C-alpha positions, 0 to 999 in steps of 0.5 A: 516533464521534470527529469529524475534525480540520481538518488531517485533513479538509484532507489527505483533500480534497487526496488526493481531489482528486489522485485526481480529477485522475488519474481525469478526466485533468485532471492532463495538462491542468494540466501542459499549461496548458489545464485545464478550470475547470469540472472543477477546481471540480467536483473541488474541491467533490466532494473537500471534500464527500467529506472532510467525511464520510470524513476520520474514517474515512480518516486516524487518525494525524498527518494532514499526515505524508505531505505531506513531499517526502522521503516522497513521493520514496521512495513514487515510487521504491517505486512505479516501481522497487522494487514492480514488480521484486518483482512481476516476480519473483513473477510469474516464479516463479508462471509457472515453477511453473504451466508446469513440472509438475516444480517443487514446489508446497507451499501453506500458511499461514505466520505472519510477524512484522511490524516496522512500527508504523504502520498505514499502513506495515502496510497498504502492506506487506499490500497489496504482499504480496497484490498479488504472485502466490503470496501473500495476506494472510489475517489480521493479529493482535497477540500479546504486543505484536508484529504478525503476518500470516497469509499463504497462500503458494503454496510454503512454503519454511520453517515458521520465522516469521523465514525465511518472513517474510524470503522473503515480505516481501523488500525490501517491509517496509524500503521501507514503513518508509522511507516511513511511519516 
């Protein structure tokens, strides 16, 4: 197995440390100006240790790519505005179908094209689709240099790949491209 580069280890350590701050509640303490030095040191040591062992599995391409203020801004916009709205719409649709016996349910598996080239972008799109109620990614395949997701969908509106893809992906693919490509 290939060894991780120093930038990949550093990027993994920074991401781990941010999660450490979030999980321990030290981010709020840092903002208030009263951090616990012991917790910060322990977090830094654990983050570096985890990065040494896991960076080769975690970051495969362009390790410092994400540490760009513009990309971080677009990710925040996505996490705070775009994805919650898509999540609300999907929840509303599933709730209507569950509470109204007259609404049709036509479950099925559809194959939708994915235009994203970045593995990170594809992962974000697949996770976003799976997190919205009514859809779940079952498999990803590459056929003839084109990527596809197989999606289990609660109500298949169209068997056409392009139409089904537009209905399922909505705005999510555009935002994943903005963040990762």
